[in-house]
C-alpha positions in Angstrom: 148.3 64.3 -100.8 151.0 62.9 -103.2 150.9 66.8 -104.9 151.5 68.0 -101.8 154.6 66.1 -101.2 155.8 67.0 -104.6 155.6 70.1 -104.0 157.6 70.1 -101.1 160.4 68.4 -102.5 160.4 71.2 -105.9 160.8 74.0 -102.6 164.0 72.2 -100.8 164.6 71.6 -104.4 164.0 75.6 -104.5 166.3 75.9 -101.6 169.7 74.1 -101.9 170.3 74.8 -105.4 171.0 78.5 -104.4 167.5 79.3 -107.1 168.2 83.0 -108.3 164.3 84.3 -107.8 164.7 82.5 -104.1 168.1 84.4 -102.8 167.1 87.5 -104.4 163.8 87.7 -102.1 165.2 86.4 -99.3 168.4 88.9 -99.4 165.8 91.5 -99.8 163.7 91.2 -97.2 166.7 90.8 -94.7 168.6 93.3 -96.4 164.4 95.3 -95.4 164.0 94.6 -92.5 167.5 94.2 -90.2 167.0 98.1 -91.9 164.3 99.2 -90.2 166.1 97.3 -86.5 168.9 99.3 -86.9 167.3 102.8 -88.3 164.2 101.9 -84.8 167.3 100.1 -82.3 168.8 104.2 -82.8 166.0 105.7 -81.8 164.2 103.3 -79.3 167.1 102.9 -77.2 167.6 106.5 -76.0 164.1 107.1 -76.3 163.2 104.5 -73.7 165.8 105.2 -71.5 164.4 109.1 -71.3 160.7 107.7 -70.4 162.6 105.6 -67.6 164.7 107.7 -66.6 162.3 111.3 -66.4 159.0 112.0 -64.2 156.9 114.0 -66.2 153.3 115.5 -66.5 151.8 112.1 -68.8 154.1 109.5 -68.1 152.2 106.4 -67.7 149.8 107.8 -70.0 152.1 108.4 -72.5 153.4 104.2 -71.8 150.3 103.1 -72.0 149.8 104.9 -76.0 153.3 103.5 -76.1 152.4 99.7 -75.5 148.7 100.0 -77.4 151.1 100.2 -80.8 152.7 96.9 -79.5 150.1 95.6 -81.8 149.8 98.2 -84.3 148.3 96.9 -87.7 150.7 96.5 -90.5 148.1 97.4 -92.4 147.4 100.9 -90.8 151.0 102.3 -91.0 151.2 101.6 -94.7 148.3 103.6 -95.1 149.7 106.5 -93.1 153.1 105.8 -94.7 151.3 105.6 -97.7 149.3 109.2 -97.0 152.8 111.2 -96.6 154.8 109.6 -98.9 152.3 109.8 -102.1 152.1 112.6 -104.8 149.7 114.2 -102.5 151.7 113.8 -99.5 154.0 116.1 -97.5 157.0 113.9 -98.9 155.8 112.9 -101.8 158.3 115.3 -103.8 161.3 112.5 -102.4 159.9 109.6 -104.5 160.5 107.6 -102.2 157.0 105.1 -102.6 157.5 101.5 -104.2 161.3 101.7 -103.8 163.1 99.4 -100.9 163.4 103.1 -98.9 160.2 103.5 -98.0 160.0 100.1 -96.9 162.8 100.7 -94.2 160.7 103.5 -93.9 157.3 102.2 -93.2 158.9 98.2 -90.8 160.6 101.3 -88.4 157.4 103.5 -88.0 156.1 99.8 -87.4 158.2 98.8 -84.7 159.5 101.3 -82.9 157.1 101.6 -80.8 157.4 97.9 -79.9 161.6 98.5 -79.4 160.1 101.4 -76.7 158.6 100.1 -74.7 159.5 96.9 -74.2 163.0 99.1 -73.5 161.3 100.8 -71.1 159.8 97.5 -69.4 164.0 95.6 -69.5 164.4 98.5 -67.4 162.3 99.1 -64.9 162.9 95.6 -64.6 166.5 95.9 -63.2 166.7 97.0 -59.0 166.3 100.5 -57.8 169.5 99.8 -56.3 171.5 100.1 -59.3 170.5 103.0 -59.7 171.0 104.3 -56.7 174.3 103.5 -55.9 175.2 104.3 -59.9 174.1 107.8 -58.3 176.6 107.0 -55.2 179.4 106.4 -57.8 179.0 110.3 -58.9 177.3 109.2 -62.4 176.1 111.6 -64.3 172.6 111.0 -65.4 174.1 110.2 -69.4 177.2 107.4 -67.6 173.9 106.1 -65.1 171.6 105.3 -68.1 174.6 104.0 -70.2 174.8 101.8 -67.2 171.8 101.3 -66.0 171.1 99.6 -70.5 174.9 98.1 -70.3 172.5 96.0 -66.8 169.5 96.0 -68.6 171.0 94.6 -72.3 170.2 91.2 -72.9 166.5 92.5 -72.3 166.9 95.5 -74.7 168.3 92.9 -77.9 165.1 91.6 -77.1 163.2 93.7 -77.4 165.5 94.5 -80.8 165.6 90.8 -81.8 161.7 90.9 -81.7 161.3 94.1 -83.6 163.2 92.4 -86.3 160.9 90.0 -86.4 158.0 91.8 -86.4 159.3 92.7 -89.2 160.4 90.4 -91.6 156.6 89.1 -91.3 154.5 91.3 -91.8 152.8 91.8 -95.3 150.0 94.8 -95.7 152.9 97.3 -95.7 154.8 95.9 -97.6 152.4 95.4 -99.7 151.1 99.0 -99.5 153.9 101.2 -99.9 156.5 98.5 -102.5 153.7 97.5 -104.0 155.7 93.8 -104.4 157.5 94.6 -107.9 159.3 91.2 -108.6 163.0 91.7 -108.0 163.4 94.6 -106.5 160.5 96.0 -103.5 159.5 91.7 -103.5 159.5 90.5 -99.8 159.6 86.4 -98.5 156.0 87.5 -97.2 154.7 90.1 -100.1 156.5 87.3 -102.8 153.8 84.0 -100.8 151.1 86.0 -100.5 151.8 86.4 -104.8 153.1 82.8 -105.3 150.3 80.9 -103.5 146.8 83.2 -105.4 149.0 82.6 -108.1 149.6 78.8 -107.8 153.0 79.1 -107.7 153.3 76.3 -104.3 156.4 75.5 -105.0 158.1 78.5 -104.1 155.5 80.0 -101.5 156.8 76.5 -99.8 159.8 77.0 -100.2 159.5 81.0 -98.7 157.5 79.8 -96.4 160.2 78.0 -95.4 162.9 80.2 -95.3 159.8 82.2 -93.4 159.8 79.7 -90.6 163.7 78.9 -90.5 164.4 82.8 -89.9 161.1 81.9 -87.3 163.3 79.3 -85.7 166.8 81.3 -85.1 165.1 84.4 -83.0 163.6 81.7 -81.2 166.8 80.7 -80.6 168.4 84.0 -79.9 165.5 85.1 -77.7 165.9 81.8 -75.3 169.4 81.9 -75.4 169.1 85.6 -74.5 166.6 85.1 -71.4 168.6 82.3 -69.8 171.3 84.5 -69.5 169.2 87.3 -68.0 168.5 84.7 -65.7 172.2 83.5 -64.8 172.7 87.4 -64.4 170.5 88.1 -62.0 
């Protein structure tokens, strides 16, 4: 027990002394996951709105298919991205394997179904009268979609934040396509995995504390958004 306590104290010291390796790993993790979520949000919000506001054959099947991908294994996404971007893949000529860019692409693929599904859920939860009011005021389809997205903004933001949480906490995809290269593609989760295997418990604990702090911040933001949503309703 004493050894664990000493390791914990050393981990705290690494954080508060701004250890360069800890800072670099944290910076890269945040940069990759935030970039992936931004790309995913740009795709997911309009796509989710399009699916929700339009009636077409197979819509329920499509929504069910999207919801199935909420729990898509990260290693499966990593495998698919690897197959497409490896030297033998369709996009192998881009030379993106084992770079931060491919990690951004992989995480964006991972979280997009989650964001699309939550955007659809947020819009589905609106009062039907809101859409009728927008139509009565003469709004065209684009204006109506924008107005209703604003009404559902807290639900949409919740989807984006949950997507970020899923992205920054994944490990399988980052290992498979990023390679866990020190100072280049090593993230919080991959560094924790490697550090634990190599016996570097202090570094693993320090990074784990940071990851836990990020998870706490995400949870606090989600609770705040949910409270505002309830107040707004």
